VEXDREN-2710 file (C-alpha; in Angstrom, 1 decimal):
% VEXDREN-2710
k/r/px/py/pz
1/MET/24.6/8.5/282.7
2/THR/26.7/6.1/284.7
3/GLU/25.7/2.4/285.3
4/ASP/25.1/3.0/289.0
5/LEU/22.8/6.0/288.2
6/ALA/20.9/4.0/285.6
7/GLN/20.5/1.1/288.1
8/LYS/19.1/3.5/290.7
9/ARG/16.8/5.1/288.3
10/ILE/15.4/1.8/287.2
11/ALA/14.9/0.7/290.8
12/ASP/13.3/3.9/291.9
13/ASP/11.0/4.0/288.9
14/LEU/9.9/0.4/289.4
15/LEU/9.0/1.0/293.0
16/ALA/7.2/4.2/292.2
17/SER/5.2/2.3/289.6
18/GLY/4.0/-0.4/292.0
19/LEU/6.6/-3.1/292.2
20/ARG/6.4/-4.4/295.8
21/ARG/9.7/-4.4/297.7
22/GLY/10.2/-7.8/299.4
23/GLY/7.7/-9.5/297.0
24/VAL/8.0/-12.1/294.3
25/ALA/8.0/-10.8/290.7
26/LEU/8.0/-12.7/287.4
27/VAL/9.6/-10.4/284.9
28/HIS/9.1/-10.4/281.1
29/SER/11.4/-7.9/279.4
30/SER/12.7/-6.4/276.2
31/LEU/16.2/-4.8/276.3
32/LYS/15.7/-3.5/272.7
33/SER/12.7/-1.5/273.8
34/MET/14.7/0.2/276.5
35/GLY/17.1/1.8/274.1
36/TYR/20.6/2.4/275.3
37/VAL/21.1/1.3/278.9
38/PRO/24.6/1.9/280.4
39/GLY/25.8/-1.6/281.4
40/GLY/23.1/-3.3/279.4
41/CYS/21.4/-6.4/280.9
42/ASP/23.5/-6.3/284.0
43/THR/22.2/-2.8/284.9
44/VAL/18.6/-3.8/284.3
45/VAL/18.9/-7.0/286.4
46/ARG/20.7/-5.1/289.2
47/GLY/18.0/-2.5/289.1
48/LEU/15.3/-5.2/289.5
49/ILE/17.2/-6.8/292.4
50/ASP/17.7/-3.5/294.1
51/ALA/14.0/-2.6/293.8
52/LEU/12.9/-6.0/295.2
53/GLY/15.4/-5.8/298.1
54/PRO/17.1/-8.6/300.0
55/GLU/13.8/-10.2/301.0
56/GLY/12.4/-10.1/297.4
57/THR/12.6/-12.8/294.8
58/LEU/13.2/-12.2/291.1
59/LEU/12.0/-14.7/288.5
60/MET/12.4/-14.7/284.8
61/PRO/11.2/-17.2/282.1
62/ALA/14.0/-19.2/280.5
63/LEU/12.0/-20.8/277.8
64/SER/13.8/-23.2/275.4
65/TYR/11.0/-24.5/273.1
66/ALA/12.9/-23.2/270.1
67/THR/15.8/-25.6/270.5
68/VAL/14.3/-28.4/272.7
69/ASN/11.8/-30.2/270.5
70/ALA/10.9/-33.5/268.9
71/GLU/14.0/-33.3/266.7
72/HIS/16.3/-32.5/269.7
73/PRO/14.5/-33.8/272.8
74/VAL/17.4/-32.9/275.2
75/PHE/17.3/-30.3/277.9
76/ASP/20.5/-29.4/279.7
77/VAL/19.5/-27.4/282.8
78/ALA/22.9/-25.7/283.1
79/ASN/23.6/-25.0/279.4
80/THR/20.4/-24.9/277.3
81/PRO/19.9/-21.2/276.5
82/SER/16.8/-19.2/277.0
83/CYS/15.1/-18.2/273.7
84/VAL/13.0/-15.3/275.1
85/GLY/15.4/-12.4/275.2
86/THR/18.9/-11.2/276.1
87/ILE/18.0/-10.2/279.6
88/THR/16.6/-13.6/280.4
89/GLU/19.7/-15.3/279.0
90/TYR/22.0/-13.0/280.9
91/PHE/20.0/-13.7/284.1
92/ARG/20.2/-17.4/283.5
93/THR/24.0/-17.3/283.4
94/ARG/24.4/-14.9/286.3
95/ASN/26.1/-16.1/289.5
96/GLY/23.6/-17.2/292.1
97/THR/20.7/-17.8/289.7
98/ILE/19.0/-21.2/289.8
99/ARG/16.7/-22.8/287.2
100/SER/13.7/-25.0/287.3
101/VAL/13.6/-28.3/285.5
102/HIS/11.3/-28.2/282.5
103/PRO/12.4/-28.9/278.9
104/THR/10.5/-26.0/277.3
105/HIS/9.1/-23.6/280.0
106/SER/11.7/-23.4/282.7
107/VAL/12.1/-20.4/285.0
108/CYS/15.2/-18.9/286.6
109/GLY/15.2/-17.3/290.0
110/LEU/17.2/-15.4/292.6
111/GLY/16.2/-14.6/296.1
112/PRO/15.0/-16.3/299.3
113/ASP/11.9/-17.8/297.8
114/ALA/13.5/-18.9/294.5
115/GLN/14.1/-22.5/295.5
116/ASP/10.6/-23.0/296.8
117/MET/9.1/-21.5/293.7
118/LEU/11.2/-23.5/291.2
119/SER/11.9/-26.8/292.9
120/ASP/8.9/-28.9/291.8
121/GLN/8.2/-28.0/288.2
122/HIS/9.7/-31.4/287.1
123/ARG/6.6/-33.0/288.6
124/ASP/4.4/-31.5/285.9
125/HIS/3.6/-33.0/282.5
126/THR/2.6/-29.7/280.9
127/PRO/4.5/-26.4/280.5
128/CYS/2.5/-24.4/283.1
129/GLY/1.1/-27.0/285.4
130/ALA/0.1/-26.9/289.1
131/ASN/3.8/-27.1/290.3
132/SER/5.1/-24.5/287.9
133/PRO/6.3/-21.1/289.0
134/TYR/3.6/-19.6/286.8
135/ARG/0.9/-21.1/288.9
136/ARG/2.7/-20.8/292.3
137/LEU/3.1/-17.1/291.8
138/ARG/-0.6/-16.6/292.5
139/ASP/-0.3/-18.4/295.8
140/ARG/2.5/-16.1/296.9
141/GLY/0.6/-12.9/296.0
142/GLY/3.3/-12.3/293.4
143/GLN/3.4/-9.8/290.5
144/VAL/4.0/-10.2/286.8
145/LEU/6.0/-7.3/285.4
146/MET/6.1/-6.7/281.6
147/LEU/9.1/-4.5/281.2
148/GLY/8.9/-2.8/277.8
149/CYS/7.1/-5.7/276.1
150/GLY/3.4/-5.2/276.8
151/LEU/1.1/-8.1/277.6
152/LYS/1.6/-10.1/274.5
153/PRO/4.3/-12.5/275.8
154/ASN/2.6/-13.1/279.1
155/THR/3.5/-16.8/279.7
156/SER/1.4/-16.8/282.9
157/MET/-1.7/-16.8/280.6
158/HIS/-0.8/-20.3/279.4
159/GLY/-1.4/-21.4/283.0
160/VAL/-4.9/-20.0/282.7
161/GLU/-5.4/-21.8/279.4
162/GLU/-4.2/-25.1/280.9
163/LEU/-7.0/-24.9/283.4
164/VAL/-9.5/-24.7/280.5
165/GLU/-7.6/-26.9/278.0
166/PRO/-9.0/-25.3/274.8
167/PRO/-8.5/-27.6/271.7
168/TYR/-5.7/-25.5/270.2
169/LEU/-3.5/-25.6/273.3
170/PHE/-1.7/-28.9/273.3
171/GLY/0.3/-30.7/270.6
172/GLN/2.8/-33.6/270.8
173/THR/3.6/-35.6/273.9
174/ILE/7.4/-36.0/274.0
175/THR/9.8/-37.8/276.3
176/TYR/12.8/-35.6/276.9
177/ARG/16.2/-36.4/278.2
178/ILE/17.1/-34.1/281.1
179/ILE/20.7/-33.4/282.0
180/LEU/20.8/-32.1/285.6
181/PRO/23.5/-29.6/286.8
182/ASP/25.5/-32.4/288.5
183/GLY/25.7/-34.3/285.2
184/THR/23.1/-37.0/286.0
185/THR/20.3/-37.7/283.6
186/SER/16.7/-38.5/283.8
187/GLU/13.6/-38.6/281.5
188/MET/10.6/-36.3/281.5
189/THR/7.4/-36.8/279.5
190/CYS/5.5/-33.6/278.7
191/ARG/2.8/-32.4/276.4
192/ARG/3.9/-29.4/274.3
193/HIS/1.9/-26.3/273.6
194/ASN/0.7/-26.1/270.1
195/PHE/-1.4/-23.0/269.1
196/ALA/-1.7/-24.3/265.6
197/GLY/-3.8/-21.8/263.6
198/PHE/-4.1/-19.4/266.6
199/ARG/-2.2/-16.2/267.5
200/GLN/-1.2/-15.5/271.0
201/ARG/-2.8/-12.1/271.5
202/TYR/-2.8/-11.5/275.2
203/ASP/-2.2/-7.8/274.5
204/ARG/-5.9/-7.7/273.7
205/LEU/-6.6/-7.8/277.4
206/ASP/-5.0/-4.4/278.0
207/HIS/-8.3/-2.6/277.5
208/CYS/-9.9/-4.5/280.4
209/LEU/-7.0/-4.5/282.8
210/LYS/-7.6/-0.9/284.1
211/VAL/-8.5/-1.9/287.6
212/THR/-6.6/-3.0/290.7
213/ALA/-5.1/-6.2/289.2
214/CYS/-3.1/-4.4/286.6
215/LYS/-1.2/-1.1/286.4
216/SER/0.6/0.5/283.5
217/ALA/3.4/3.0/284.3
218/ARG/6.6/4.5/283.0
219/CYS/9.9/3.2/284.1
220/SER/12.9/5.2/282.9
221/LYS/10.8/6.4/279.8
222/LEU/9.8/2.8/279.2
223/ARG/6.2/1.6/279.5
224/SER/5.8/-1.2/282.1
225/THR/2.7/-3.2/283.1
226/PHE/2.2/-4.8/286.5
227/SER/-0.4/-7.6/287.0
228/SER/-1.5/-9.3/290.2
229/ALA/-1.1/-13.0/290.0
230/ASP/-3.2/-13.9/293.0
231/GLY/-6.5/-14.8/291.2
232/CYS/-5.6/-17.8/289.0
233/GLY/-8.2/-20.5/289.4
234/ARG/-10.3/-18.6/291.9
235/PRO/-13.2/-17.4/289.7
236/ALA/-15.6/-16.7/292.5
237/LEU/-13.5/-14.1/294.3
238/ARG/-13.3/-10.4/293.8
239/PRO/-14.7/-9.7/290.3
240/CYS/-12.8/-6.4/290.3
241/ASN/-9.6/-8.4/289.6
242/ALA/-9.3/-7.9/285.9
243/ILE/-7.3/-10.9/285.1
244/ARG/-9.6/-13.2/287.0
245/CYS/-12.8/-11.9/285.6
246/SER/-11.6/-11.8/282.0
247/LEU/-9.7/-15.1/281.7
248/TRP/-10.0/-17.0/285.0
249/LYS/-13.8/-17.2/285.1
250/SER/-15.1/-20.7/284.6
251/ASP/-17.5/-19.5/281.9
252/PHE/-14.9/-17.6/279.9
253/ASP/-15.4/-18.2/276.2
254/TRP/-11.9/-18.5/274.7
255/ARG/-13.4/-18.8/271.2
256/THR/-14.4/-15.2/271.1
257/HIS/-10.9/-14.1/272.0
258/ARG/-8.9/-15.7/269.2
END
């Protein structure tokens, strides 16, 4: 299979599976799970861009908590690598991609809405705060796509947890040095996520996401999961939205879902 054919197959399968052309999609991914893909990361990213179309916006997490920490509290927007997969790191360095300013939970984006989605995350003092792309995605009626990685690494769920602030969520408060793309520097003080003694098992939600908010499908022989992001923080609306009624209800008992 040629790279062009692989790109087209990925795009066609994603659209057939429910990805909205012209929409905003936050994509978590696993290249390893896809097996051999001609052209590797570039083919996958081009397939995503092709599926979303010229009016669509592609977002990917570019988390850096593994290297930006209390021992090394420095985040270089242009150079600090993503620690959440080869596709995200490739996308970060791709021509035209922009990146939000957050020391541990930045997001990269490409498309007409990317600047608006990413421009204000530096205003937050937590990883997934009100100005983060993870929270803004719901206001845009965006989608979360788990491409070959299931629900376990769904960073958007941290935004839900931040609304509740369970005792396991936050750890240290650290003041980071931020190096902006133009070389100027600033400081940003943020609370880190902790999860001490707790496992992040968002995959356990899979059994209750069999309604309109979530759809599982095959993309080029790879299992993909789509979730609607429009219900975060709106617990009174549409109980058929699985994500909302399971995690975003005000009376959700996180202690029973450890």
